[in-house]
ZAMARGU-4260 file (C-alpha; in steps of 0.2 Angstrom, whole numbers, plus 5000, padded with zeros to 4 digits):
<rodrens>
0) 5424/5596/5234 | 5415/5579/5242 | 5414/5582/5262 | 5414/5565/5271 | 5404/5565/5286
5) 5409/5550/5297 | 5395/5546/5312 | 5403/5547/5330 | 5396/5529/5331 | 5408/5524/5316
10) 5421/5535/5325 | 5420/5526/5343 | 5417/5508/5334 | 5435/5512/5325 | 5445/5517/5341
15) 5439/5501/5349 | 5444/5491/5335 | 5459/5499/5337 | 5460/5497/5356 | 5458/5479/5353
20) 5468/5475/5337 | 5485/5483/5350 | 5496/5474/5359 | 5495/5483/5375 | 5475/5481/5376
25) 5477/5463/5374 | 5490/5460/5388 | 5479/5469/5400 | 5464/5461/5394 | 5469/5444/5395
30) 5478/5447/5412 | 5462/5455/5421 | 5451/5439/5414 | 5464/5427/5422 | 5469/5435/5438
35) 5448/5436/5440 | 5449/5416/5436 | 5463/5417/5449 | 5454/5423/5464 | 5438/5415/5462
40) 5448/5400/5473 | 5453/5410/5485 | 5433/5419/5485 | 5426/5401/5485 | 5437/5399/5503
45) 5431/5415/5511 | 5413/5410/5507 | 5415/5392/5514 | 5422/5397/5531 | 5411/5407/5533
50) 5397/5397/5528 | 5404/5385/5541 | 5410/5373/5526 | 5428/5370/5527 | 5428/5352/5537
55) 5429/5346/5554 | 5446/5353/5553 | 5445/5372/5543 | 5464/5378/5546 | 5472/5361/5538
60) 5457/5362/5524 | 5463/5380/5520 | 5480/5376/5520 | 5475/5361/5507 | 5467/5370/5497
65) 5479/5385/5494 | 5492/5373/5494 | 5485/5364/5478 | 5483/5381/5471 | 5498/5386/5472
70) 5506/5371/5464 | 5491/5372/5450 | 5497/5392/5447 | 5516/5385/5446 | 5513/5372/5434
75) 5502/5385/5423 | 5517/5396/5426 | 5528/5382/5416 | 5516/5379/5404 | 5514/5396/5397
80) 5530/5395/5386 | 5529/5377/5378 | 5511/5384/5375 | 5515/5398/5366 | 5528/5387/5358
85) 5518/5374/5349 | 5501/5387/5344 | 5512/5401/5342 | 5497/5414/5353 | 5507/5424/5360
90) 5492/5427/5373 | 5501/5412/5384 | 5516/5422/5387 | 5506/5439/5392 | 5497/5427/5406
95) 5514/5420/5413 | 5517/5433/5423 | 5501/5433/5430 | 5500/5413/5435 | 5517/5417/5444
100) 5508/5431/5455 | 5495/5422/5457 | 5505/5407/5464 | 5515/5420/5475 | 5498/5429/5481
105) 5492/5408/5486 | 5509/5402/5493 | 5509/5417/5502 | 5491/5414/5509 | 5497/5395/5515
110) 5512/5403/5525 | 5499/5414/5533 | 5489/5400/5538 | 5502/5390/5544 | 5514/5403/5554
115) 5497/5412/5561 | 5482/5402/5562 | 5489/5384/5565 | 5506/5387/5576 | 5501/5407/5582
120) 5516/5413/5579 | 5525/5403/5591 | 5544/5400/5586 | 5547/5388/5598 | 5532/5375/5589
125) 5537/5382/5573 | 5555/5376/5575 | 5549/5360/5581 | 5539/5355/5566 | 5551/5362/5553
130) 5565/5351/5561 | 5552/5337/5565 | 5543/5338/5549 | 5550/5337/5531 | 5537/5342/5522
135) 5535/5356/5531 | 5554/5363/5529 | 5554/5358/5511 | 5537/5370/5509 | 5547/5383/5517
140) 5563/5381/5506 | 5550/5382/5492 | 5542/5397/5497 | 5558/5405/5501 | 5564/5403/5483
145) 5546/5408/5477 | 5550/5428/5486 | 5564/5435/5473 | 5554/5429/5459 | 5538/5437/5463
150) 5549/5453/5469 | 5560/5454/5453 | 5544/5450/5442 | 5544/5470/5434 | 5553/5480/5422
155) 5564/5489/5434 | 5571/5472/5439 | 5572/5465/5422 | 5582/5481/5415 | 5596/5483/5433
160) 5598/5465/5433 | 5599/5463/5415 | 5604/5442/5412 | 5605/5438/5430 | 5586/5442/5433
165) 5585/5425/5421 | 5596/5416/5431 | 5584/5421/5447 | 5571/5415/5438 | 5575/5399/5433
170) 5573/5393/5451 | 5556/5392/5449 | 5561/5375/5442 | 5569/5371/5458 | 5556/5379/5470
175) 5540/5369/5459 | 5549/5351/5462 | 5552/5355/5481 | 5533/5359/5481 | 5530/5345/5475
180) 5540/5335/5484 | 5533/5345/5499 | 5517/5338/5493 | 5522/5320/5493 | 5528/5321/5511
185) 5512/5329/5516 | 5500/5319/5511 | 5498/5302/5521 | 5490/5287/5509 | 5480/5294/5492
190) 5497/5299/5482 | 5489/5300/5466 | 5486/5320/5464 | 5502/5323/5470 | 5509/5312/5459
195) 5500/5319/5444 | 5506/5334/5449 | 5523/5327/5448 | 5519/5317/5431 | 5515/5337/5424
200) 5531/5344/5429 | 5544/5330/5425 | 5531/5330/5407 | 5534/5349/5405 | 5555/5349/5411
205) 5557/5336/5396 | 5550/5346/5383 | 5562/5360/5388 | 5574/5350/5388 | 5572/5344/5369
210) 5569/5361/5363 | 5587/5362/5371 | 5594/5349/5361 | 5585/5353/5347 | 5592/5371/5346
215) 5609/5367/5350 | 5611/5352/5338 | 5607/5367/5323 | 5621/5377/5329
</rodrens>
């Protein structure tokens, strides 16, 4: 009889490799890394605030940064499905939810800075700003649409809402477009960056339309 002695190191390495190859582990790892990277702009914002490096108008600079981060993360969210389709790499689907939740976090911070730090929760001036400045109203509209997406981004609501869940999350197309228009209206002279975001959005939507047409043509 041959007795096979396995060293503890081999057992540990086998378990480690097995865990790494599991889908659940890869989901947790990819999302954790993306969360860590996604929080870097927030940490830099805090660092610049305490270092007094947020230009001569710190509140406006903070709003500009958080708004830009929100739009970038929304575009990343919309990019995940096409990237998975083109490359076959499933990690992109794991990152879609993470990017969406991060975009909601930065959008909420953007709204907090606007309502509390810029307008001091003075509802008279807030109402005046919303009705006199189209970009502010468009930004609020975009944020309101983002709330139900963030609130239902879990398996519980996916099961409870069924097919209606996809209808709710299709609002991302409307709110992203609204966010880009909000940015375009906000800038006074240099439209290059908001227009660049707009072109990326149009490209992503055009890709989805082409895939939809291709699928239906096969039926």
